[in-house]
TORSE-999634 format. One record per residue (C-alpha): x, y, z. Coordinates in steps of 0.1 Angstrom, whole numbers, plus 5000, padded with zeros to 4 digits. Each point is the difference from the previous one (the first is absolute). Layout:
N
<xx=X | yy=Y | zz=Z>
...
***
This chain:
278
<xx=7490 | yy=7147 | zz=1576>
<xx=4986 | yy=5001 | zz=4965>
<xx=4977 | yy=5030 | zz=4992>
<xx=4974 | yy=5002 | zz=4973>
<xx=5008 | yy=5021 | zz=4970>
<xx=4981 | yy=5024 | zz=4977>
<xx=5013 | yy=5009 | zz=4965>
<xx=5035 | yy=4990 | zz=5011>
<xx=4998 | yy=5020 | zz=5032>
<xx=5005 | yy=4981 | zz=5033>
<xx=4973 | yy=5008 | zz=5025>
<xx=5026 | yy=4999 | zz=5028>
<xx=4991 | yy=5036 | zz=5007>
<xx=4970 | yy=5023 | zz=4993>
<xx=4998 | yy=5010 | zz=4963>
<xx=4985 | yy=5032 | zz=4986>
<xx=4978 | yy=5001 | zz=4969>
<xx=5000 | yy=5036 | zz=4986>
<xx=4967 | yy=5011 | zz=4986>
<xx=5001 | yy=5014 | zz=4964>
<xx=4965 | yy=5010 | zz=4989>
<xx=5001 | yy=5010 | zz=4963>
<xx=4964 | yy=5011 | zz=5002>
<xx=4981 | yy=5034 | zz=5000>
<xx=4978 | yy=4992 | zz=5029>
<xx=5016 | yy=4979 | zz=5028>
<xx=4990 | yy=5012 | zz=5034>
<xx=5034 | yy=5013 | zz=5012>
<xx=5021 | yy=5008 | zz=4970>
<xx=4977 | yy=4999 | zz=4970>
<xx=5015 | yy=5018 | zz=4970>
<xx=5034 | yy=5006 | zz=5014>
<xx=5017 | yy=4971 | zz=4982>
<xx=4976 | yy=4995 | zz=4970>
<xx=5028 | yy=5011 | zz=4977>
<xx=5025 | yy=4971 | zz=4993>
<xx=5031 | yy=5021 | zz=5006>
<xx=4986 | yy=5013 | zz=5033>
<xx=4991 | yy=4964 | zz=5010>
<xx=5035 | yy=4987 | zz=4993>
<xx=5016 | yy=5029 | zz=5018>
<xx=4978 | yy=4993 | zz=5031>
<xx=5009 | yy=4963 | zz=4998>
<xx=5037 | yy=5009 | zz=4999>
<xx=4995 | yy=5022 | zz=5031>
<xx=4981 | yy=4973 | zz=5018>
<xx=5027 | yy=4974 | zz=4993>
<xx=5027 | yy=5024 | zz=5012>
<xx=4980 | yy=5005 | zz=5032>
<xx=4998 | yy=4963 | zz=5008>
<xx=4971 | yy=4985 | zz=4980>
<xx=5006 | yy=4963 | zz=4993>
<xx=4973 | yy=4997 | zz=4974>
<xx=4980 | yy=5025 | zz=4979>
<xx=4963 | yy=4994 | zz=4996>
<xx=4986 | yy=5015 | zz=4968>
<xx=4963 | yy=5006 | zz=4997>
<xx=4980 | yy=5014 | zz=4971>
<xx=4965 | yy=4998 | zz=5015>
<xx=4989 | yy=5017 | zz=5032>
<xx=4983 | yy=4977 | zz=5024>
<xx=4991 | yy=5027 | zz=5025>
<xx=4964 | yy=5000 | zz=5014>
<xx=4976 | yy=5011 | zz=4973>
<xx=5024 | yy=4994 | zz=4971>
<xx=4987 | yy=4987 | zz=4966>
<xx=5016 | yy=4973 | zz=4978>
<xx=5026 | yy=5012 | zz=4976>
<xx=4999 | yy=4985 | zz=4964>
<xx=5027 | yy=4974 | zz=4995>
<xx=5017 | yy=5018 | zz=4971>
<xx=5002 | yy=5032 | zz=5021>
<xx=5015 | yy=4981 | zz=5030>
<xx=5025 | yy=4983 | zz=4977>
<xx=5010 | yy=5033 | zz=4985>
<xx=5007 | yy=5014 | zz=5035>
<xx=5020 | yy=4971 | zz=5015>
<xx=5019 | yy=4982 | zz=4973>
<xx=5023 | yy=5028 | zz=4989>
<xx=5008 | yy=5008 | zz=5037>
<xx=5007 | yy=4963 | zz=5008>
<xx=5022 | yy=4997 | zz=4969>
<xx=5020 | yy=5031 | zz=5010>
<xx=5004 | yy=4989 | zz=5036>
<xx=5013 | yy=4966 | zz=4990>
<xx=5023 | yy=5015 | zz=4974>
<xx=5014 | yy=5023 | zz=5026>
<xx=5005 | yy=4972 | zz=5026>
<xx=4974 | yy=5014 | zz=5024>
<xx=4984 | yy=4967 | zz=5007>
<xx=4986 | yy=4978 | zz=5012>
<xx=4968 | yy=5015 | zz=4986>
<xx=4965 | yy=4990 | zz=5011>
<xx=4969 | yy=5007 | zz=4979>
<xx=4969 | yy=5010 | zz=5019>
<xx=4971 | yy=4988 | zz=4979>
<xx=4968 | yy=4981 | zz=4999>
<xx=5001 | yy=4992 | zz=4963>
<xx=5013 | yy=4968 | zz=4984>
<xx=5013 | yy=5017 | zz=4969>
<xx=5019 | yy=5026 | zz=5020>
<xx=5016 | yy=4972 | zz=5021>
<xx=5011 | yy=4982 | zz=4968>
<xx=5014 | yy=5031 | zz=4983>
<xx=5017 | yy=5012 | zz=5032>
<xx=5017 | yy=4967 | zz=5004>
<xx=5013 | yy=5003 | zz=4964>
<xx=5012 | yy=5035 | zz=5008>
<xx=5021 | yy=4987 | zz=5029>
<xx=4977 | yy=5002 | zz=5031>
<xx=5010 | yy=4976 | zz=5027>
<xx=4969 | yy=5000 | zz=5021>
<xx=4962 | yy=5002 | zz=4996>
<xx=4981 | yy=5020 | zz=5026>
<xx=4962 | yy=4995 | zz=4996>
<xx=4976 | yy=5018 | zz=5025>
<xx=4973 | yy=4976 | zz=4989>
<xx=5020 | yy=4968 | zz=5007>
<xx=4995 | yy=4990 | zz=4963>
<xx=4962 | yy=5002 | zz=5001>
<xx=4993 | yy=5032 | zz=4981>
<xx=5009 | yy=4985 | zz=4966>
<xx=4989 | yy=4965 | zz=4991>
<xx=5032 | yy=4993 | zz=4982>
<xx=5023 | yy=5014 | zz=5027>
<xx=5007 | yy=4968 | zz=5019>
<xx=5011 | yy=4981 | zz=4969>
<xx=5019 | yy=5030 | zz=4987>
<xx=5019 | yy=5005 | zz=5032>
<xx=5009 | yy=4964 | zz=5002>
<xx=5013 | yy=5001 | zz=4964>
<xx=5024 | yy=5028 | zz=5008>
<xx=5017 | yy=4979 | zz=5027>
<xx=5003 | yy=5031 | zz=5021>
<xx=4995 | yy=5003 | zz=5038>
<xx=4968 | yy=5019 | zz=5009>
<xx=4983 | yy=5019 | zz=5027>
<xx=4964 | yy=4990 | zz=5009>
<xx=4981 | yy=5027 | zz=5018>
<xx=4966 | yy=4999 | zz=5017>
<xx=4974 | yy=5025 | zz=4990>
<xx=4963 | yy=5000 | zz=5008>
<xx=4983 | yy=5013 | zz=4968>
<xx=5016 | yy=5020 | zz=4972>
<xx=5016 | yy=5035 | zz=5003>
<xx=4969 | yy=5018 | zz=4988>
<xx=4978 | yy=4987 | zz=5028>
<xx=5022 | yy=4983 | zz=5026>
<xx=4997 | yy=5028 | zz=5026>
<xx=4962 | yy=5003 | zz=4998>
<xx=4992 | yy=4977 | zz=5029>
<xx=5026 | yy=4974 | zz=5007>
<xx=4988 | yy=4974 | zz=5025>
<xx=5016 | yy=4969 | zz=5017>
<xx=4990 | yy=4977 | zz=5028>
<xx=5037 | yy=4994 | zz=5008>
<xx=5023 | yy=5020 | zz=4977>
<xx=5032 | yy=4981 | zz=5009>
<xx=4985 | yy=4966 | zz=4995>
<xx=4982 | yy=5010 | zz=4967>
<xx=5031 | yy=5016 | zz=4985>
<xx=5021 | yy=4970 | zz=5011>
<xx=4975 | yy=4975 | zz=4985>
<xx=4998 | yy=5019 | zz=4967>
<xx=5038 | yy=5002 | zz=4996>
<xx=5003 | yy=4963 | zz=5009>
<xx=4975 | yy=4991 | zz=4972>
<xx=5018 | yy=5022 | zz=4975>
<xx=5033 | yy=4984 | zz=5008>
<xx=4984 | yy=4966 | zz=4995>
<xx=4986 | yy=5011 | zz=4966>
<xx=5034 | yy=5012 | zz=4990>
<xx=5016 | yy=4967 | zz=5009>
<xx=4973 | yy=4983 | zz=4980>
<xx=5011 | yy=5020 | zz=4970>
<xx=5036 | yy=4990 | zz=5005>
<xx=5013 | yy=5030 | zz=5020>
<xx=5022 | yy=4989 | zz=5029>
<xx=4992 | yy=5013 | zz=5034>
<xx=5036 | yy=5011 | zz=5002>
<xx=4993 | yy=5026 | zz=4973>
<xx=4970 | yy=5015 | zz=5018>
<xx=4999 | yy=5031 | zz=5022>
<xx=4968 | yy=5009 | zz=5018>
<xx=4986 | yy=5035 | zz=5009>
<xx=4971 | yy=5005 | zz=5024>
<xx=4989 | yy=5030 | zz=4979>
<xx=4999 | yy=5029 | zz=5025>
<xx=4975 | yy=5026 | zz=4988>
<xx=4984 | yy=4977 | zz=4974>
<xx=4964 | yy=4995 | zz=5011>
<xx=5008 | yy=5006 | zz=5037>
<xx=4988 | yy=5025 | zz=5026>
<xx=5024 | yy=5016 | zz=5025>
<xx=4993 | yy=4972 | zz=5025>
<xx=5006 | yy=4973 | zz=4974>
<xx=5033 | yy=5015 | zz=4991>
<xx=5012 | yy=5004 | zz=5036>
<xx=4989 | yy=4964 | zz=5008>
<xx=5020 | yy=4987 | zz=4971>
<xx=5030 | yy=5021 | zz=5009>
<xx=4998 | yy=4986 | zz=5035>
<xx=4998 | yy=4964 | zz=4989>
<xx=5024 | yy=4997 | zz=4970>
<xx=5017 | yy=4971 | zz=5017>
<xx=4969 | yy=4979 | zz=4995>
<xx=5009 | yy=4997 | zz=4963>
<xx=5033 | yy=4982 | zz=5007>
<xx=4985 | yy=4966 | zz=4998>
<xx=4993 | yy=5005 | zz=4963>
<xx=5037 | yy=4995 | zz=4993>
<xx=5004 | yy=5030 | zz=4978>
<xx=5019 | yy=5033 | zz=5006>
<xx=4977 | yy=5029 | zz=5009>
<xx=4999 | yy=5033 | zz=4983>
<xx=4986 | yy=5030 | zz=5018>
<xx=4987 | yy=5030 | zz=4980>
<xx=4989 | yy=5026 | zz=5025>
<xx=5019 | yy=5030 | zz=4987>
<xx=4981 | yy=5033 | zz=5001>
<xx=4966 | yy=4982 | zz=5001>
<xx=4969 | yy=5017 | zz=5012>
<xx=4996 | yy=4981 | zz=5032>
<xx=5029 | yy=5022 | zz=5013>
<xx=4979 | yy=5031 | zz=4993>
<xx=4971 | yy=4985 | zz=5020>
<xx=5022 | yy=4999 | zz=5030>
<xx=5019 | yy=5032 | zz=4994>
<xx=4969 | yy=5018 | zz=4987>
<xx=5004 | yy=5017 | zz=4966>
<xx=5037 | yy=4991 | zz=4994>
<xx=5004 | yy=5002 | zz=4962>
<xx=5021 | yy=4972 | zz=4983>
<xx=5032 | yy=5020 | zz=4999>
<xx=4998 | yy=5003 | zz=5038>
<xx=4995 | yy=4964 | zz=5010>
<xx=5036 | yy=4989 | zz=5004>
<xx=4997 | yy=4996 | zz=5038>
<xx=4970 | yy=4977 | zz=4997>
<xx=5016 | yy=4981 | zz=4972>
<xx=5030 | yy=4993 | zz=5022>
<xx=4978 | yy=4990 | zz=5029>
<xx=4984 | yy=4973 | zz=4978>
<xx=5034 | yy=4989 | zz=4988>
<xx=5011 | yy=4996 | zz=5037>
<xx=4970 | yy=4978 | zz=5006>
<xx=5011 | yy=4979 | zz=4970>
<xx=5035 | yy=4998 | zz=5013>
<xx=4988 | yy=4988 | zz=5033>
<xx=4981 | yy=4972 | zz=4983>
<xx=5025 | yy=4987 | zz=4975>
<xx=4990 | yy=5019 | zz=4968>
<xx=5029 | yy=5002 | zz=4976>
<xx=4987 | yy=5020 | zz=4970>
<xx=4987 | yy=5035 | zz=5001>
<xx=4984 | yy=5019 | zz=4971>
<xx=5008 | yy=5037 | zz=5007>
<xx=4999 | yy=5035 | zz=4985>
<xx=5026 | yy=5016 | zz=5023>
<xx=5030 | yy=4978 | zz=4994>
<xx=5028 | yy=5021 | zz=5014>
<xx=4982 | yy=5006 | zz=5033>
<xx=4989 | yy=4964 | zz=5003>
<xx=5035 | yy=4987 | zz=4993>
<xx=5014 | yy=5023 | zz=5027>
<xx=4974 | yy=4987 | zz=5024>
<xx=5009 | yy=4964 | zz=4993>
<xx=5037 | yy=5007 | zz=5002>
<xx=4998 | yy=5016 | zz=5034>
<xx=4975 | yy=4974 | zz=5013>
<xx=5022 | yy=4971 | zz=4989>
<xx=5031 | yy=5016 | zz=5017>
<xx=4980 | yy=5004 | zz=5032>
<xx=4988 | yy=4964 | zz=4999>
<xx=5036 | yy=4988 | zz=4992>
<xx=5012 | yy=5016 | zz=5033>
<xx=4971 | yy=4987 | zz=5020>
<xx=5012 | yy=4980 | zz=5031>
***
């Protein structure tokens, strides 16, 4: 059986994307890795713990966040990407909505573009992403980070997210990006209420007909604290693993996570249990 690949990684088993926020204000770890040396050390630790990719982001997209000027974002991410690539800590993904950051990150050695706006925030992003030749992640979001959680509404959240991602895939194909280079992400927490998030997590298999691998980014997100009332981001591992289990049950192969070591252990034990299933 031939499996799809991502950045040279076969998706014959679940893959972990370790989150590396080089920002002062991300919701979970803002400021911890804003220093380049601290960022590289954390990436090194995540790789050792089992991360298959490192996702470097220089602009927080948490609810209520403001845009970061492009020069500031470049100054945060490019030195880190260069250092990670030089040290052999790739593949490296760049988490950005900006065309110029995509272009410069590709030159620095990034192997994947991860855009929470699905190449809609920046008018030049679609053409710039296509020009890099890199694979990319298209994520669904209703609204932008500053306002997305004000009052998100859907008639049918699964159908509407599915339809949006289908259109964005088609737009990418029209720009010369092959479907085989596209990963899709339903955007848990991006313009969704608790019910919207839970409905998406219960229906991830509905996206299989789009013909693209699915990425799930539910790690430490606030919907967990709405179920386990008041749990702060550092105490949401259990909920994060519950969402991952839902993804495993529905064929998701890529997980964007903060807690790499614990998640890798979960996957290792789970896979051994399933291997011995009668």
